[in-house]
All heavy atoms as TSV, in Angstrom:
chain	resi	resn	atom	element	x	y	z
A	1	MET	N	N	0.838	-1.174	0.000
A	1	MET	CA	C	0.000	0.000	0.000
A	1	MET	C	C	0.888	1.245	0.000
A	1	MET	O	O	1.753	1.412	0.845
A	1	MET	CB	C	-0.900	-0.006	1.239
A	1	MET	CG	C	-1.796	1.167	1.324
A	1	MET	SD	S	-2.885	0.973	2.760
A	1	MET	CE	C	-3.255	2.636	3.080
A	2	THR	N	N	0.674	2.140	-0.940
A	2	THR	CA	C	1.435	3.367	-1.047
A	2	THR	C	C	0.668	4.504	-0.388
A	2	THR	O	O	-0.510	4.706	-0.660
A	2	THR	CB	C	1.684	3.723	-2.529
A	2	THR	OG1	O	2.333	2.628	-3.155
A	2	THR	CG2	C	2.530	4.962	-2.648
A	3	ILE	N	N	1.370	5.225	0.479
A	3	ILE	CA	C	0.747	6.368	1.138
A	3	ILE	C	C	1.061	7.616	0.328
A	3	ILE	O	O	2.218	7.891	0.023
A	3	ILE	CB	C	1.267	6.532	2.581
A	3	ILE	CG1	C	0.914	5.291	3.406
A	3	ILE	CG2	C	0.696	7.784	3.221
A	3	ILE	CD1	C	1.486	5.306	4.805
A	4	GLN	N	N	0.014	8.354	-0.024
A	4	GLN	CA	C	0.203	9.576	-0.786
A	4	GLN	C	C	0.808	10.659	0.091
A	4	GLN	O	O	0.564	10.719	1.291
A	4	GLN	CB	C	-1.128	10.078	-1.330
A	4	GLN	CG	C	-1.748	9.193	-2.365
A	4	GLN	CD	C	-3.070	9.769	-2.862
A	4	GLN	OE1	O	-3.651	10.651	-2.251
A	4	GLN	NE2	N	-3.534	9.256	-3.980
A	5	LYS	N	N	1.598	11.497	-0.536
A	5	LYS	CA	C	2.161	12.631	0.183
A	5	LYS	C	C	1.056	13.656	0.405
A	5	LYS	O	O	0.310	13.983	-0.502
A	5	LYS	CB	C	3.303	13.256	-0.601
A	5	LYS	CG	C	4.017	14.322	0.169
A	5	LYS	CD	C	5.317	14.695	-0.497
A	5	LYS	CE	C	6.103	15.578	0.453
A	5	LYS	NZ	N	7.485	15.629	0.103
A	6	ARG	N	N	0.953	14.127	1.634
A	6	ARG	CA	C	-0.063	15.114	1.987
A	6	ARG	C	C	0.595	16.467	2.174
A	6	ARG	O	O	1.709	16.565	2.646
A	6	ARG	CB	C	-0.773	14.720	3.278
A	6	ARG	CG	C	-1.511	13.400	3.165
A	6	ARG	CD	C	-1.909	12.886	4.509
A	6	ARG	NE	N	-0.666	12.454	5.182
A	6	ARG	CZ	C	-0.540	12.290	6.471
A	6	ARG	NH1	N	-1.545	12.508	7.266
A	6	ARG	NH2	N	0.594	11.894	7.003
A	7	THR	N	N	-0.123	17.512	1.820
A	7	THR	CA	C	0.354	18.874	2.028
A	7	THR	C	C	-0.679	19.615	2.855
A	7	THR	O	O	-1.864	19.584	2.542
A	7	THR	CB	C	0.559	19.606	0.693
A	7	THR	OG1	O	1.538	18.908	-0.076
A	7	THR	CG2	C	1.033	21.028	0.913
A	8	ILE	N	N	-0.212	20.247	3.919
A	8	ILE	CA	C	-1.096	21.097	4.706
A	8	ILE	C	C	-0.451	22.474	4.783
A	8	ILE	O	O	0.764	22.613	4.680
A	8	ILE	CB	C	-1.365	20.557	6.128
A	8	ILE	CG1	C	-0.091	20.555	6.963
A	8	ILE	CG2	C	-1.982	19.193	6.099
A	8	ILE	CD1	C	-0.348	20.458	8.439
A	9	ALA	N	N	-1.291	23.481	4.953
A	9	ALA	CA	C	-0.805	24.849	5.099
A	9	ALA	C	C	-1.435	25.446	6.341
A	9	ALA	O	O	-2.608	25.230	6.616
A	9	ALA	CB	C	-1.165	25.671	3.877
A	10	ILE	N	N	-0.631	26.178	7.075
A	10	ILE	CA	C	-1.139	26.913	8.231
A	10	ILE	C	C	-0.911	28.386	7.931
A	10	ILE	O	O	0.213	28.815	7.679
A	10	ILE	CB	C	-0.453	26.483	9.531
A	10	ILE	CG1	C	-0.783	25.023	9.813
A	10	ILE	CG2	C	-0.875	27.379	10.688
A	10	ILE	CD1	C	-0.184	24.470	11.065
A	11	VAL	N	N	-2.010	29.139	7.934
A	11	VAL	CA	C	-1.949	30.567	7.633
A	11	VAL	C	C	-2.032	31.318	8.950
A	11	VAL	O	O	-3.015	31.210	9.679
A	11	VAL	CB	C	-3.097	30.979	6.695
A	11	VAL	CG1	C	-3.053	32.471	6.421
A	11	VAL	CG2	C	-3.043	30.173	5.399
A	12	GLY	N	N	-0.991	32.040	9.255
A	12	GLY	CA	C	-0.916	32.768	10.517
A	12	GLY	C	C	-0.179	31.935	11.546
A	12	GLY	O	O	-0.723	30.993	12.101
A	13	VAL	N	N	1.077	32.230	11.764
A	13	VAL	CA	C	1.891	31.430	12.665
A	13	VAL	C	C	2.321	32.284	13.868
A	13	VAL	O	O	3.481	32.334	14.239
A	13	VAL	CB	C	3.111	30.826	11.935
A	13	VAL	CG1	C	3.730	29.718	12.765
A	13	VAL	CG2	C	2.717	30.269	10.582
A	14	GLY	N	N	1.329	32.932	14.452
A	14	GLY	CA	C	1.553	33.632	15.706
A	14	GLY	C	C	1.403	32.627	16.838
A	14	GLY	O	O	1.499	31.409	16.624
A	15	PRO	N	N	1.110	33.078	18.043
A	15	PRO	CA	C	0.979	32.159	19.171
A	15	PRO	C	C	-0.099	31.090	18.960
A	15	PRO	O	O	0.129	29.919	19.247
A	15	PRO	CB	C	0.613	33.078	20.340
A	15	PRO	CG	C	1.159	34.398	19.964
A	15	PRO	CD	C	1.042	34.480	18.472
A	16	ARG	N	N	-1.250	31.453	18.441
A	16	ARG	CA	C	-2.332	30.470	18.249
A	16	ARG	C	C	-2.043	29.521	17.110
A	16	ARG	O	O	-2.263	28.312	17.223
A	16	ARG	CB	C	-3.650	31.189	18.024
A	16	ARG	CG	C	-4.139	31.888	19.257
A	16	ARG	CD	C	-5.447	32.585	19.010
A	16	ARG	NE	N	-5.856	33.295	20.208
A	16	ARG	CZ	C	-6.527	34.411	20.203
A	16	ARG	NH1	N	-6.872	34.968	19.061
A	16	ARG	NH2	N	-6.868	34.991	21.333
A	17	GLY	N	N	-1.552	30.058	15.989
A	17	GLY	CA	C	-1.215	29.201	14.855
A	17	GLY	C	C	-0.094	28.238	15.180
A	17	GLY	O	O	-0.107	27.077	14.773
A	18	SER	N	N	0.890	28.710	15.941
A	18	SER	CA	C	1.997	27.837	16.356
A	18	SER	C	C	1.501	26.719	17.261
A	18	SER	O	O	1.932	25.571	17.142
A	18	SER	CB	C	3.067	28.642	17.094
A	18	SER	OG	O	3.625	29.605	16.259
A	19	TYR	N	N	0.587	27.060	18.158
A	19	TYR	CA	C	0.028	26.039	19.058
A	19	TYR	C	C	-0.799	25.025	18.274
A	19	TYR	O	O	-0.690	23.820	18.503
A	19	TYR	CB	C	-0.817	26.699	20.140
A	19	TYR	CG	C	-1.409	25.697	21.104
A	19	TYR	CD1	C	-0.592	25.018	21.999
A	19	TYR	CD2	C	-2.771	25.417	21.098
A	19	TYR	CE1	C	-1.121	24.081	22.873
A	19	TYR	CE2	C	-3.305	24.484	21.968
A	19	TYR	CZ	C	-2.481	23.821	22.848
A	19	TYR	OH	O	-3.006	22.891	23.703
A	20	ALA	N	N	-1.584	25.499	17.324
A	20	ALA	CA	C	-2.374	24.583	16.482
A	20	ALA	C	C	-1.449	23.656	15.698
A	20	ALA	O	O	-1.699	22.450	15.600
A	20	ALA	CB	C	-3.260	25.379	15.529
A	21	PHE	N	N	-0.375	24.205	15.159
A	21	PHE	CA	C	0.611	23.414	14.424
A	21	PHE	C	C	1.232	22.350	15.326
A	21	PHE	O	O	1.330	21.179	14.962
A	21	PHE	CB	C	1.680	24.355	13.867
A	21	PHE	CG	C	2.852	23.666	13.243
A	21	PHE	CD1	C	2.697	22.866	12.119
A	21	PHE	CD2	C	4.120	23.829	13.758
A	21	PHE	CE1	C	3.784	22.241	11.535
A	21	PHE	CE2	C	5.210	23.212	13.185
A	21	PHE	CZ	C	5.041	22.422	12.071
A	22	GLU	N	N	1.622	22.749	16.538
A	22	GLU	CA	C	2.212	21.809	17.491
A	22	GLU	C	C	1.230	20.684	17.838
A	22	GLU	O	O	1.606	19.504	17.867
A	22	GLU	CB	C	2.614	22.556	18.754
A	22	GLU	CG	C	3.263	21.698	19.803
A	22	GLU	CD	C	3.622	22.480	21.062
A	22	GLU	OE1	O	3.583	23.718	21.049
A	22	GLU	OE2	O	3.938	21.819	22.062
A	23	CYS	N	N	-0.018	21.029	18.096
A	23	CYS	CA	C	-1.032	20.015	18.430
A	23	CYS	C	C	-1.274	19.063	17.263
A	23	CYS	O	O	-1.438	17.854	17.459
A	23	CYS	CB	C	-2.341	20.690	18.839
A	23	CYS	SG	S	-2.261	21.543	20.418
A	24	TYR	N	N	-1.310	19.600	16.064
A	24	TYR	CA	C	-1.538	18.777	14.877
A	24	TYR	C	C	-0.403	17.775	14.685
A	24	TYR	O	O	-0.639	16.582	14.465
A	24	TYR	CB	C	-1.680	19.681	13.648
A	24	TYR	CG	C	-2.038	18.940	12.398
A	24	TYR	CD1	C	-3.305	18.389	12.228
A	24	TYR	CD2	C	-1.113	18.768	11.380
A	24	TYR	CE1	C	-3.635	17.699	11.078
A	24	TYR	CE2	C	-1.439	18.081	10.228
A	24	TYR	CZ	C	-2.698	17.549	10.084
A	24	TYR	OH	O	-3.015	16.860	8.949
A	25	ILE	N	N	0.834	18.247	14.795
A	25	ILE	CA	C	1.989	17.356	14.641
A	25	ILE	C	C	2.004	16.297	15.736
A	25	ILE	O	O	2.286	15.118	15.480
A	25	ILE	CB	C	3.300	18.172	14.643
A	25	ILE	CG1	C	3.359	19.083	13.429
A	25	ILE	CG2	C	4.512	17.280	14.719
A	25	ILE	CD1	C	3.313	18.366	12.102
A	26	LEU	N	N	1.690	16.682	16.952
A	26	LEU	CA	C	1.640	15.726	18.058
A	26	LEU	C	C	0.597	14.645	17.802
A	26	LEU	O	O	0.849	13.449	18.009
A	26	LEU	CB	C	1.360	16.449	19.374
A	26	LEU	CG	C	1.331	15.593	20.629
A	26	LEU	CD1	C	2.667	14.894	20.846
A	26	LEU	CD2	C	0.978	16.440	21.839
A	27	GLU	N	N	-0.572	15.041	17.323
A	27	GLU	CA	C	-1.630	14.068	17.043
A	27	GLU	C	C	-1.224	13.125	15.910
A	27	GLU	O	O	-1.437	11.921	15.991
A	27	GLU	CB	C	-2.939	14.780	16.697
A	27	GLU	CG	C	-4.101	13.857	16.457
A	27	GLU	CD	C	-4.475	12.996	17.656
A	27	GLU	OE1	O	-4.230	13.416	18.803
A	27	GLU	OE2	O	-5.017	11.889	17.437
A	28	LEU	N	N	-0.632	13.657	14.861
A	28	LEU	CA	C	-0.152	12.796	13.774
A	28	LEU	C	C	0.902	11.820	14.279
A	28	LEU	O	O	0.911	10.647	13.894
A	28	LEU	CB	C	0.413	13.638	12.632
A	28	LEU	CG	C	-0.576	14.458	11.830
A	28	LEU	CD1	C	0.168	15.295	10.787
A	28	LEU	CD2	C	-1.617	13.582	11.158
A	29	SER	N	N	1.769	12.296	15.141
A	29	SER	CA	C	2.803	11.440	15.710
A	29	SER	C	C	2.184	10.334	16.564
A	29	SER	O	O	2.595	9.170	16.475
A	29	SER	CB	C	3.770	12.277	16.545
A	29	SER	OG	O	4.737	11.471	17.147
A	30	ASN	N	N	1.210	10.687	17.383
A	30	ASN	CA	C	0.542	9.691	18.227
A	30	ASN	C	C	-0.148	8.618	17.398
A	30	ASN	O	O	-0.242	7.468	17.817
A	30	ASN	CB	C	-0.480	10.364	19.148
A	30	ASN	CG	C	0.173	11.173	20.242
A	30	ASN	OD1	O	1.336	10.965	20.576
A	30	ASN	ND2	N	-0.558	12.125	20.792
A	31	ARG	N	N	-0.631	8.994	16.227
A	31	ARG	CA	C	-1.304	8.033	15.343
A	31	ARG	C	C	-0.329	7.283	14.443
A	31	ARG	O	O	-0.727	6.396	13.705
A	31	ARG	CB	C	-2.338	8.747	14.476
A	31	ARG	CG	C	-3.491	9.305	15.264
A	31	ARG	CD	C	-4.464	9.994	14.365
A	31	ARG	NE	N	-5.522	10.619	15.134
A	31	ARG	CZ	C	-6.742	10.800	14.663
A	31	ARG	NH1	N	-7.051	10.414	13.444
A	31	ARG	NH2	N	-7.645	11.377	15.408
A	32	GLY	N	N	0.943	7.676	14.493
A	32	GLY	CA	C	1.953	7.003	13.677
A	32	GLY	C	C	1.856	7.328	12.203
A	32	GLY	O	O	2.242	6.511	11.367
A	33	ILE	N	N	1.338	8.496	11.864
A	33	ILE	CA	C	1.173	8.857	10.454
A	33	ILE	C	C	1.897	10.178	10.143
A	33	ILE	O	O	1.418	11.010	9.390
A	33	ILE	CB	C	-0.310	8.946	10.055
A	33	ILE	CG1	C	-1.088	9.875	10.993
A	33	ILE	CG2	C	-0.938	7.576	10.005
A	33	ILE	CD1	C	-2.542	10.101	10.577
A	34	LEU	N	N	3.064	10.330	10.716
A	34	LEU	CA	C	3.832	11.553	10.525
A	34	LEU	C	C	4.875	11.374	9.426
A	34	LEU	O	O	6.018	11.779	9.538
A	34	LEU	CB	C	4.500	11.960	11.850
A	34	LEU	CG	C	5.101	13.358	11.929
A	34	LEU	CD1	C	4.059	14.411	11.636
A	34	LEU	CD2	C	5.721	13.591	13.281
A	35	SER	N	N	4.479	10.764	8.339
A	35	SER	CA	C	5.392	10.606	7.209
A	35	SER	C	C	4.673	11.052	5.944
A	35	SER	O	O	3.455	11.204	5.920
A	35	SER	CB	C	5.848	9.159	7.079
A	35	SER	OG	O	4.749	8.311	6.878
A	36	ASN	N	N	5.458	11.278	4.907
A	36	ASN	CA	C	4.913	11.756	3.640
A	36	ASN	C	C	4.073	13.013	3.836
A	36	ASN	O	O	2.972	13.131	3.329
A	36	ASN	CB	C	4.097	10.668	2.943
A	36	ASN	CG	C	4.949	9.511	2.515
A	36	ASN	OD1	O	6.062	9.713	2.041
A	36	ASN	ND2	N	4.458	8.311	2.693
A	37	LEU	N	N	4.619	13.951	4.590
A	37	LEU	CA	C	3.887	15.166	4.928
A	37	LEU	C	C	4.698	16.385	4.525
A	37	LEU	O	O	5.886	16.495	4.839
A	37	LEU	CB	C	3.614	15.199	6.439
A	37	LEU	CG	C	2.820	16.361	6.982
A	37	LEU	CD1	C	1.412	16.379	6.395
A	37	LEU	CD2	C	2.742	16.267	8.499
A	38	ASN	N	N	4.075	17.270	3.802
A	38	ASN	CA	C	4.671	18.536	3.410
A	38	ASN	C	C	3.900	19.633	4.121
A	38	ASN	O	O	2.681	19.724	3.990
A	38	ASN	CB	C	4.589	18.700	1.891
A	38	ASN	CG	C	5.280	19.934	1.398
A	38	ASN	OD1	O	6.251	20.379	1.983
A	38	ASN	ND2	N	4.795	20.489	0.311
A	39	ILE	N	N	4.583	20.464	4.900
A	39	ILE	CA	C	3.927	21.512	5.674
A	39	ILE	C	C	4.412	22.869	5.184
A	39	ILE	O	O	5.611	23.107	5.075
A	39	ILE	CB	C	4.225	21.362	7.176
A	39	ILE	CG1	C	3.737	20.008	7.667
A	39	ILE	CG2	C	3.585	22.489	7.973
A	39	ILE	CD1	C	4.193	19.658	9.053
A	40	ILE	N	N	3.461	23.752	4.897
A	40	ILE	CA	C	3.779	25.106	4.459
A	40	ILE	C	C	3.208	26.069	5.490
A	40	ILE	O	O	2.035	25.996	5.839
A	40	ILE	CB	C	3.175	25.393	3.067
A	40	ILE	CG1	C	3.649	24.356	2.059
A	40	ILE	CG2	C	3.539	26.802	2.616
A	40	ILE	CD1	C	2.933	24.427	0.729
A	41	LEU	N	N	4.059	26.959	5.995
A	41	LEU	CA	C	3.638	27.941	6.991
A	41	LEU	C	C	3.629	29.327	6.348
A	41	LEU	O	O	4.592	29.723	5.698
A	41	LEU	CB	C	4.594	27.934	8.184
A	41	LEU	CG	C	4.791	26.597	8.882
A	41	LEU	CD1	C	5.863	26.708	9.955
A	41	LEU	CD2	C	3.495	26.102	9.476
A	42	PHE	N	N	2.528	30.051	6.533
A	42	PHE	CA	C	2.389	31.406	6.004
A	42	PHE	C	C	2.224	32.381	7.154
A	42	PHE	O	O	1.483	32.108	8.104
A	42	PHE	CB	C	1.154	31.512	5.097
A	42	PHE	CG	C	1.247	30.727	3.830
A	42	PHE	CD1	C	0.701	29.461	3.762
A	42	PHE	CD2	C	1.862	31.249	2.707
A	42	PHE	CE1	C	0.765	28.728	2.589
A	42	PHE	CE2	C	1.941	30.526	1.538
A	42	PHE	CZ	C	1.395	29.256	1.480
A	43	ASN	N	N	2.897	33.503	7.065
A	43	ASN	CA	C	2.738	34.546	8.067
A	43	ASN	C	C	2.894	35.890	7.362
A	43	ASN	O	O	3.666	36.023	6.417
A	43	ASN	CB	C	3.773	34.388	9.181
A	43	ASN	CG	C	3.311	34.966	10.489
A	43	ASN	OD1	O	2.190	34.696	10.913
A	43	ASN	ND2	N	4.141	35.737	11.135
A	44	SER	N	N	2.172	36.890	7.811
A	44	SER	CA	C	2.195	38.188	7.143
A	44	SER	C	C	3.459	38.999	7.450
A	44	SER	O	O	3.734	39.977	6.787
A	44	SER	CB	C	0.954	39.001	7.521
A	44	SER	OG	O	0.942	39.248	8.911
A	45	ASP	N	N	4.210	38.604	8.461
A	45	ASP	CA	C	5.444	39.312	8.788
A	45	ASP	C	C	6.516	38.302	9.183
A	45	ASP	O	O	6.313	37.107	9.079
A	45	ASP	CB	C	5.219	40.343	9.899
A	45	ASP	CG	C	4.628	39.740	11.161
A	45	ASP	OD1	O	4.835	38.536	11.407
A	45	ASP	OD2	O	3.965	40.475	11.904
A	46	LYS	N	N	7.639	38.784	9.654
A	46	LYS	CA	C	8.767	37.909	9.993
A	46	LYS	C	C	8.714	37.406	11.425
A	46	LYS	O	O	9.658	36.811	11.904
A	46	LYS	CB	C	10.077	38.654	9.764
A	46	LYS	CG	C	10.303	39.045	8.328
A	46	LYS	CD	C	11.580	39.843	8.178
A	46	LYS	CE	C	11.740	40.310	6.754
A	46	LYS	NZ	N	12.897	41.167	6.594
A	47	LYS	N	N	7.634	37.628	12.121
A	47	LYS	CA	C	7.544	37.287	13.538
A	47	LYS	C	C	6.859	35.936	13.745
A	47	LYS	O	O	5.838	35.844	14.398
A	47	LYS	CB	C	6.822	38.402	14.287
A	47	LYS	CG	C	7.568	39.721	14.239
A	47	LYS	CD	C	6.701	40.853	14.704
A	47	LYS	CE	C	7.400	42.177	14.611
A	47	LYS	NZ	N	7.714	42.580	13.259
A	48	PHE	N	N	7.437	34.896	13.198
A	48	PHE	CA	C	6.880	33.553	13.362
A	48	PHE	C	C	6.884	33.176	14.833
A	48	PHE	O	O	7.895	33.295	15.513
A	48	PHE	CB	C	7.715	32.531	12.589
A	48	PHE	CG	C	7.294	32.358	11.166
A	48	PHE	CD1	C	7.435	33.386	10.254
A	48	PHE	CD2	C	6.742	31.173	10.737
A	48	PHE	CE1	C	7.054	33.224	8.945
A	48	PHE	CE2	C	6.362	30.997	9.427
A	48	PHE	CZ	C	6.512	32.026	8.519
A	49	GLY	N	N	5.751	32.743	15.322
A	49	GLY	CA	C	5.682	32.217	16.675
A	49	GLY	C	C	5.253	33.186	17.747
A	49	GLY	O	O	4.778	32.773	18.785
A	50	TYR	N	N	5.414	34.475	17.514
A	50	TYR	CA	C	5.028	35.380	18.597
A	50	TYR	C	C	4.166	36.548	18.139
A	50	TYR	O	O	3.433	37.115	18.925
A	50	TYR	CB	C	6.241	35.883	19.386
A	50	TYR	CG	C	7.236	36.712	18.623
A	50	TYR	CD1	C	7.133	38.087	18.598
A	50	TYR	CD2	C	8.303	36.113	17.967
A	50	TYR	CE1	C	8.062	38.859	17.921
A	50	TYR	CE2	C	9.232	36.866	17.305
A	50	TYR	CZ	C	9.121	38.240	17.274
A	50	TYR	OH	O	10.043	38.978	16.616
A	51	GLY	N	N	4.214	36.946	16.908
A	51	GLY	CA	C	3.345	37.994	16.404
A	51	GLY	C	C	3.701	39.386	16.902
A	51	GLY	O	O	4.555	39.564	17.759
A	52	PRO	N	N	3.016	40.384	16.374
A	52	PRO	CA	C	3.350	41.770	16.686
A	52	PRO	C	C	3.056	42.178	18.131
A	52	PRO	O	O	3.631	43.130	18.638
A	52	PRO	CB	C	2.496	42.575	15.707
A	52	PRO	CG	C	1.391	41.674	15.317
A	52	PRO	CD	C	1.949	40.285	15.388
A	53	VAL	N	N	2.181	41.462	18.817
A	53	VAL	CA	C	1.850	41.807	20.200
A	53	VAL	C	C	3.078	41.703	21.095
A	53	VAL	O	O	3.236	42.463	22.042
A	53	VAL	CB	C	0.716	40.894	20.725
A	53	VAL	CG1	C	0.463	41.125	22.201
A	53	VAL	CG2	C	-0.549	41.127	19.934
A	54	TYR	N	N	3.969	40.766	20.794
A	54	TYR	CA	C	5.154	40.545	21.619
A	54	TYR	C	C	6.431	41.082	20.979
A	54	TYR	O	O	7.523	40.706	21.370
A	54	TYR	CB	C	5.306	39.053	21.912
A	54	TYR	CG	C	4.104	38.483	22.610
A	54	TYR	CD1	C	3.161	37.732	21.927
A	54	TYR	CD2	C	3.898	38.720	23.957
A	54	TYR	CE1	C	2.053	37.221	22.573
A	54	TYR	CE2	C	2.785	38.211	24.604
A	54	TYR	CZ	C	1.867	37.463	23.910
A	54	TYR	OH	O	0.773	36.966	24.538
A	55	ASP	N	N	6.297	41.967	19.999
A	55	ASP	CA	C	7.454	42.537	19.326
A	55	ASP	C	C	8.297	43.324	20.333
A	55	ASP	O	O	7.810	44.232	21.005
A	55	ASP	CB	C	6.997	43.454	18.203
A	55	ASP	CG	C	8.144	43.978	17.362
A	55	ASP	OD1	O	9.321	43.688	17.680
A	55	ASP	OD2	O	7.865	44.674	16.374
A	56	LEU	N	N	9.560	42.978	20.456
A	56	LEU	CA	C	10.436	43.632	21.428
A	56	LEU	C	C	10.730	45.090	21.081
A	56	LEU	O	O	11.128	45.862	21.946
A	56	LEU	CB	C	11.741	42.848	21.557
A	56	LEU	CG	C	11.607	41.417	22.079
A	56	LEU	CD1	C	12.958	40.722	22.079
A	56	LEU	CD2	C	11.000	41.413	23.461
A	57	ASP	N	N	10.519	45.458	19.831
A	57	ASP	CA	C	10.817	46.817	19.400
A	57	ASP	C	C	9.607	47.751	19.447
A	57	ASP	O	O	9.696	48.889	18.990
A	57	ASP	CB	C	11.379	46.805	17.971
A	57	ASP	CG	C	12.716	46.086	17.896
A	57	ASP	OD1	O	13.501	46.209	18.857
A	57	ASP	OD2	O	12.960	45.401	16.893
A	58	GLN	N	N	8.498	47.285	19.987
A	58	GLN	CA	C	7.311	48.133	20.023
A	58	GLN	C	C	7.448	49.242	21.069
A	58	GLN	O	O	8.284	49.187	21.964
A	58	GLN	CB	C	6.057	47.306	20.279
A	58	GLN	CG	C	5.986	46.699	21.674
A	58	GLN	CD	C	4.717	45.934	21.876
A	58	GLN	OE1	O	3.634	46.497	21.744
A	58	GLN	NE2	N	4.828	44.658	22.180
A	59	ASN	N	N	6.598	50.212	20.952
A	59	ASN	CA	C	6.564	51.330	21.897
A	59	ASN	C	C	6.272	50.813	23.298
A	59	ASN	O	O	5.432	49.946	23.474
A	59	ASN	CB	C	5.479	52.306	21.441
A	59	ASN	CG	C	5.449	53.558	22.275
A	59	ASN	OD1	O	5.420	53.514	23.503
A	59	ASN	ND2	N	5.441	54.682	21.593
A	60	ASP	N	N	6.958	51.340	24.310
A	60	ASP	CA	C	6.760	50.893	25.696
A	60	ASP	C	C	5.311	51.034	26.149
A	60	ASP	O	O	4.849	50.273	27.007
A	60	ASP	CB	C	7.662	51.668	26.651
A	60	ASP	CG	C	9.120	51.258	26.519
A	60	ASP	OD1	O	9.382	50.160	25.982
A	60	ASP	OD2	O	9.987	52.026	26.969
A	61	ALA	N	N	4.580	51.981	25.605
A	61	ALA	CA	C	3.178	52.186	26.004
A	61	ALA	C	C	2.277	51.054	25.513
A	61	ALA	O	O	1.145	50.919	26.001
A	61	ALA	CB	C	2.660	53.522	25.461
A	62	ASN	N	N	2.749	50.241	24.590
A	62	ASN	CA	C	1.928	49.156	24.034
A	62	ASN	C	C	1.983	47.862	24.837
A	62	ASN	O	O	1.197	46.955	24.597
A	62	ASN	CB	C	2.349	48.854	22.601
A	62	ASN	CG	C	2.037	49.990	21.648
A	62	ASN	OD1	O	1.261	50.890	21.972
A	62	ASN	ND2	N	2.634	49.949	20.489
A	63	TRP	N	N	2.936	47.726	25.746
A	63	TRP	CA	C	3.076	46.473	26.476
A	63	TRP	C	C	1.874	46.219	27.364
A	63	TRP	O	O	1.361	47.128	28.030
A	63	TRP	CB	C	4.355	46.471	27.322
A	63	TRP	CG	C	5.572	46.336	26.453
A	63	TRP	CD1	C	6.413	47.331	26.065
A	63	TRP	CD2	C	6.045	45.153	25.824
A	63	TRP	NE1	N	7.397	46.842	25.247
A	63	TRP	CE2	C	7.186	45.508	25.085
A	63	TRP	CE3	C	5.622	43.830	25.810
A	63	TRP	CZ2	C	7.911	44.578	24.331
A	63	TRP	CZ3	C	6.358	42.905	25.072
A	63	TRP	CH2	C	7.471	43.290	24.340
A	64	LEU	N	N	1.411	44.984	27.373
A	64	LEU	CA	C	0.213	44.620	28.138
A	64	LEU	C	C	0.515	44.462	29.622
A	64	LEU	O	O	-0.323	44.731	30.466
A	64	LEU	CB	C	-0.370	43.313	27.604
A	64	LEU	CG	C	-0.824	43.357	26.140
A	64	LEU	CD1	C	-1.219	41.969	25.690
A	64	LEU	CD2	C	-1.974	44.309	25.994
A	65	ASN	N	N	1.669	43.955	29.966
A	65	ASN	CA	C	2.010	43.690	31.376
A	65	ASN	C	C	3.176	44.540	31.811
A	65	ASN	O	O	4.100	44.756	31.174
A	65	ASN	CB	C	2.372	42.214	31.577
A	65	ASN	CG	C	1.168	41.333	31.294
A	65	ASN	OD1	O	0.076	41.650	31.689
A	65	ASN	ND2	N	1.402	40.239	30.614
């Protein structure tokens, strides 16, 4: 039996998108089907994983905590 290569895309790789990606990979791993997988990540800026809310260069008045 040949397993077809699958492609998934995640649009928006800020904190929520990164968490969704992590959960998806973990679930595939638990099911033993983490092969033949092509993953494409899209983000509107260069801040993969944290997004503009946590940008270290933002104005001090913008910090939440």
